[in-house]
C-alpha positions in Angstrom: 121.7 59.7 85.2 118.4 61.5 86.0 115.6 60.1 87.5 113.5 60.3 84.8 115.5 58.4 82.4 116.8 55.6 85.2 115.8 52.9 83.5 117.7 53.2 80.3 120.9 52.6 82.4 119.5 49.0 81.6 121.1 47.2 78.1 117.9 45.9 77.6 115.3 48.5 77.8 117.4 50.6 75.5 117.3 48.2 72.6 113.7 47.7 73.3 112.9 51.5 73.8 114.6 52.3 70.8 113.1 49.7 68.4 109.4 50.7 70.1 109.7 54.3 69.3 110.1 53.6 65.4 107.8 51.1 65.5 105.2 53.3 67.2 106.2 56.4 65.3 104.9 53.9 61.9 101.8 52.6 63.7 100.9 56.0 64.4 101.4 56.9 60.7 99.2 53.5 59.6 96.1 55.1 61.7 96.2 57.9 60.5 96.5 56.3 57.1 93.8 53.6 57.3 91.4 56.4 58.4 91.8 58.8 56.0 91.3 55.7 53.8 88.2 54.3 54.7 87.3 58.3 54.9 88.4 58.2 51.0 86.1 54.9 50.5 83.0 55.7 52.5 82.7 59.5 53.5 81.1 57.4 56.1 81.7 58.5 60.2 79.8 54.8 61.2 82.2 53.0 58.9 85.1 54.8 60.4 83.4 53.3 64.0 83.4 49.5 62.3 87.1 49.8 61.4 88.2 50.6 64.8 85.3 48.7 66.5 87.0 45.7 64.3 90.4 46.4 65.4 89.7 46.1 68.4 87.1 43.3 68.7 90.0 40.6 68.8 90.6 41.7 72.3 87.9 41.0 73.5 87.4 37.9 72.0 90.8 36.5 72.8 92.8 38.3 75.1 92.3 35.8 78.3 93.9 32.9 76.0 96.5 35.7 75.5 97.6 36.1 78.3 97.5 32.5 78.8 100.0 32.4 76.1 102.2 35.1 77.6 102.5 33.0 81.3 103.2 29.6 79.4 106.1 30.5 76.5 108.9 33.0 76.6 108.1 36.4 76.1 110.3 37.4 73.5 109.7 34.5 71.2 106.2 35.6 71.5 106.5 39.1 70.8 108.6 38.1 67.9 106.0 36.2 66.2 103.7 38.8 67.0 105.4 41.6 65.5 105.9 39.6 62.1 102.2 38.9 61.9 101.5 42.4 62.3 104.0 43.9 59.9 102.6 41.4 57.0 98.8 42.7 57.5 100.4 46.8 57.0 102.2 45.5 53.7 99.3 43.9 52.7 97.0 46.5 53.3 99.5 49.0 51.8 99.9 47.2 48.5 96.5 46.9 48.2 95.9 50.8 48.5 99.1 51.4 46.3 97.5 49.1 43.4 93.9 50.6 44.0 92.6 47.5 44.5 91.6 48.2 47.8 88.0 48.0 48.6 86.5 49.0 52.1 86.0 44.9 53.2 89.9 44.6 52.9 90.3 47.2 55.3 87.4 45.4 57.6 89.1 42.2 57.4 92.8 43.4 57.7 91.8 45.3 60.6 90.2 42.6 62.7 93.7 40.5 61.3 96.2 42.7 62.8 94.0 43.0 65.9 94.3 39.3 66.1 97.7 40.1 66.4 97.6 43.3 68.6 95.7 40.7 70.8 98.6 38.4 71.7 101.6 41.8 71.1 99.8 43.5 74.7 99.6 41.4 77.1 103.3 39.8 76.4 104.5 43.1 76.3 103.7 44.9 79.3 104.4 41.9 81.1 107.8 41.8 79.6 109.0 45.4 81.2 110.0 43.7 84.2 111.7 40.8 82.8 114.1 43.6 81.3 114.5 45.9 84.3 113.6 44.1 87.5 111.2 45.2 90.2 112.9 48.5 90.9 113.0 50.5 87.5 109.4 49.1 86.7 107.5 52.1 87.5 110.0 54.5 85.5 110.0 52.0 82.6 106.4 52.6 82.6 106.8 56.0 82.2 109.3 56.0 79.4 107.5 53.5 77.4 104.4 55.8 77.6 106.7 58.6 76.8 108.3 56.7 73.6 104.6 55.5 72.6 103.4 59.6 72.8 106.9 61.2 71.2 105.3 58.7 68.3 102.2 59.8 68.7 103.7 63.1 67.9 105.3 63.0 65.2 103.7 60.1 63.3 100.5 61.8 62.5 101.7 64.9 61.7 103.9 63.0 59.3 100.8 60.8 58.1 99.2 64.0 57.0 101.7 65.3 55.2 103.0 62.2 53.5 99.1 61.3 52.3 99.2 64.4 50.6 102.5 64.0 48.9 102.4 60.1 48.7 98.7 59.0 49.5 97.8 56.3 52.2 98.7 53.3 50.8 102.8 54.2 50.9 102.1 55.5 54.3 100.8 52.0 55.4 103.9 50.4 53.9 106.2 52.3 56.0 104.8 50.9 59.0 105.2 47.8 58.1 108.9 47.9 57.6 109.1 49.9 60.7 108.5 46.5 62.8 111.9 45.5 62.2 113.0 48.0 64.7 111.3 45.8 67.5 112.6 42.3 66.1 116.0 43.6 65.8 116.0 44.9 69.0 114.2 41.6 70.4 117.6 39.5 68.4 120.0 42.0 70.1 118.7 41.6 73.6 120.9 39.7 76.3 118.9 36.6 77.6 121.5 36.0 81.1 120.3 39.7 81.9 116.4 39.2 81.7 114.6 38.3 85.0 113.0 35.4 83.5 110.5 34.1 85.9 109.7 30.3 85.8 107.3 29.5 83.4 103.2 28.1 84.2 102.8 24.9 83.6 99.6 23.9 81.8 96.4 23.5 84.2 93.1 23.0 83.6 91.0 25.7 84.2 93.9 28.9 84.3 91.7 31.3 82.5 89.1 31.1 85.3 91.5 31.2 87.9 92.7 34.8 86.7 89.1 35.9 86.7 88.6 34.9 89.8 91.8 36.2 91.5 90.1 40.2 90.0 86.6 39.4 91.4 88.2 38.9 94.7 90.1 42.4 94.4 87.1 45.1 94.5 90.3 47.5 94.7 91.2 46.1 90.9 87.8 46.2 89.7 86.8 49.8 90.2 89.8 50.3 88.2 88.7 48.1 85.6 85.4 49.6 85.5 86.2 52.6 85.2 89.1 51.6 82.5 86.0 50.0 80.8 83.5 53.4 80.6 86.8 55.4 79.7 88.1 52.9 77.2 84.5 52.4 75.3 83.3 55.9 74.6 86.0 58.4 75.5 89.4 56.9 73.9 87.8 57.0 70.2 90.8 59.9 69.5 91.4 58.9 65.6 87.9 58.6 65.2 86.5 61.6 66.8 89.6 63.5 65.6 88.9 62.4 61.9 85.3 63.6 62.1 86.2 67.0 64.0 88.7 67.9 61.2 86.3 66.9 58.0 82.9 67.5 59.4 83.3 70.1 62.2 86.0 72.3 60.4 86.2 70.9 56.8 90.0 70.4 56.7 92.1 68.2 55.4 94.8 65.2 55.7 97.3 67.5 56.9 95.3 69.2 59.3 93.7 66.0 60.8 97.4 64.9 61.1 98.7 67.8 63.3 95.3 67.4 65.6 97.1 63.6 66.7 100.5 65.8 67.4 98.9 68.1 69.5 97.2 65.6 71.3 100.6 64.1 71.8 101.9 67.1 73.4 100.0 66.6 76.5 100.1 62.8 76.3 103.9 63.3 76.4 103.8 65.6 79.6 101.8 63.1 81.2 104.4 60.1 80.5 107.3 62.2 81.8 105.5 62.7 84.9 104.2 59.7 85.4 108.1 58.4 85.0 109.2 60.3 87.5 106.0 59.2 90.1 107.3 56.2 92.6 103.9 55.1 93.2 99.8 55.9 92.5 96.7 55.1 94.0 93.5 54.2 92.8 92.4 58.4 93.7 94.6 59.0 90.7 93.1 56.5 88.4 89.6 58.0 89.2 90.5 61.5 89.6 92.1 61.6 85.9 89.2 59.5 84.7 86.8 62.1 85.3 88.9 65.0 84.2 89.1 63.3 81.3 85.6 62.7 80.5 85.0 66.5 82.0 88.0 67.6 78.9 86.7 65.7 76.2 83.1 67.2 76.6 85.1 70.6 76.9 86.8 69.9 73.5 83.5 68.9 71.5 82.3 72.1 72.6 85.4 74.3 70.9 83.8 77.0 68.2 86.7 76.8 66.1 89.7 74.7 65.0 92.3 76.7 66.6 90.2 76.5 70.1 90.0 72.7 69.9 93.8 72.3 69.1 94.1 74.2 72.4 92.3 72.2 74.5 93.6 68.8 72.9 96.8 69.0 75.0 94.4 69.1 78.6 92.4 66.1 76.9 95.8 64.4 76.0 97.5 64.9 79.4 94.3 63.9 81.5 93.8 60.5 79.1 97.1 59.4 79.7 98.0 60.3 83.4 94.5 57.8 83.9 96.3 55.1 81.8 99.5 54.9 83.5 97.9 55.3 86.7 95.6 52.4 85.9 98.3 49.8 84.6 100.3 50.8 88.4 97.3 50.1 90.3 96.4 47.1 88.9 99.8 45.4 89.0 101.6 46.7 92.3 98.8 44.3 93.5 99.4 41.2 91.0 100.7 37.5 92.0 104.0 37.1 89.6 102.1 33.7 88.4 98.8 35.7 87.5 100.9 38.4 85.6 100.3 37.4 82.3 96.7 36.5 82.9 95.8 39.3 84.8 97.0 42.1 82.5 95.2 39.9 79.1 92.1 40.8 81.2 93.1 44.1 81.9 93.5 44.8 77.9 90.0 43.3 77.5 88.6 45.8 79.4 90.9 48.7 78.3 90.2 47.6 74.4 87.5 45.1 74.2 84.7 48.0 74.7 86.1 49.5 71.6 83.9 47.4 69.1 80.8 48.5 70.8 82.0 52.0 71.9 83.5 52.9 68.9 80.4 52.2 66.1 78.4 53.7 68.6 80.3 56.9 69.1 80.6 57.3 64.9 77.1 56.6 64.5 76.3 59.5 67.1 78.6 61.7 65.4 77.1 61.3 62.1 73.7 61.6 63.1 74.0 64.7 65.4 77.3 66.1 64.4 81.2 66.0 65.2 80.9 67.7 68.5 78.5 65.2 69.8 80.4 62.1 69.4 83.0 64.1 72.3 79.9 65.5 74.0 78.8 62.6 74.4 81.9 60.3 74.9 83.2 62.6 77.6 79.5 62.2 79.5 79.2 58.5 79.3 82.8 58.5 80.6 82.0 60.5 83.6 78.9 58.3 84.3 80.6 55.0 84.4 83.5 56.3 86.6 81.1 57.7 88.9 78.7 54.4 89.0 82.0 52.3 89.7 83.8 54.7 92.7 79.9 54.2 94.0 79.8 50.3 93.8 82.7 49.2 94.8 84.1 51.6 97.3 81.2 50.4 99.4 82.3 46.9 98.7 85.5 47.1 99.6 85.1 50.2 102.3 86.8 52.7 101.4 86.7 56.1 103.2 84.9 58.4 100.9 84.9 62.3 101.6 81.9 63.5 100.2 82.7 67.1 99.9 85.6 65.8 97.3 82.9 64.5 94.9 83.1 64.0 91.8 86.7 63.8 92.3 86.4 61.2 95.6 89.4 60.1 97.7 90.0 56.3 97.6 92.3 54.6 99.8 93.2 51.4 98.7 93.1 48.1 101.2 96.4 47.4 103.1 96.5 44.2 101.6 97.2 46.1 98.6 100.6 47.5 99.6 101.4 44.1 101.3 100.9 42.3 97.6 102.9 45.3 96.1 106.0 44.5 98.4 105.8 40.6 97.5 104.8 40.2 94.2 107.3 40.8 91.1 105.5 44.3 89.9 104.7 44.9 86.0 103.1 47.9 84.7 103.4 49.3 81.2 100.8 51.6 78.8 99.8 50.0 75.9 101.8 50.2 73.0 100.7 50.1 69.5 
């Protein structure tokens, strides 16, 4: 089997990946349909930003607790519950849209409830990957998961755009509700005796605080967290910025908007397949990719036409995906097994928790100053924040930086990170819908 696909030799992972690509396709379809529904109801970029923010707000509020749940309970059972919860929300929103009863506040409320399910799902799912494939194939499984996610992104938005024009937003959202059955079935068909299940963490006082202290004592990981925070808060708002560019800057319809998501996924898929072949990652790759992503965000905002904008989007997707997979790997290769769920929950809090702040702000920028500025400002703040994290945390941990390479610094991770990587049961998995 090709090194790029070696994790597929594990039966449980094959089942999971099959269910995931079906569900992810449905999720990307709902993202496009939900955004389009909000624009139909409000014609407001600010409202679009509010919906996105509400959907990610639970990640900021409850992800640390969700990580504790992932450490204390069987992950396969937790994932089954979260998938059923998110399916229910999608079916309710789809039904409201089909019947014509949907109002803006319905979308706000259901986006928040959906976000609660996602907040519990994400750290559990990420830490479950190592239980399926083991330590040796973990990095490969991460890349393949990301490839599945972005293959779905390649298919889902374009298909959603066509279906919205044909049957409307409601049925498209309902399709996503039914797609969760694929993941639930894959979890049911797994062989528990083939999972690398660690001992569940016992209930102790101050477990969440222990995870926070663990991270604070690791400046190499804190540097990655801060860089990811700025990119996630101000730069990774594709569904909103693409909608604003399609409607406001280029005056296109639902079909052309859906195509933008698929074109963005071409670069993301390329980055994911490259990540699947990568044996190890270092902090300097995270920083370099984050700076490149911010720069490409700015460049995309400066494109004068729809065609030139679509030509740049694959590079935006490639740099974003490279940053995310490298950040996951750098974080998790040094994590102690008993901290896995909690640390990854904190990572997801940082990655998604800034969206309730950044999305409404970027949406307001797009509405007040034009859609292009939502990308220019987002990319600029990403680059500024990443550069600041490098300057601060490199001093704190004594990393070697060659000034002539700035703004793409050469960072060397502390030796203790490599030592921990050999001792710890590692877990890397990018965010899946």
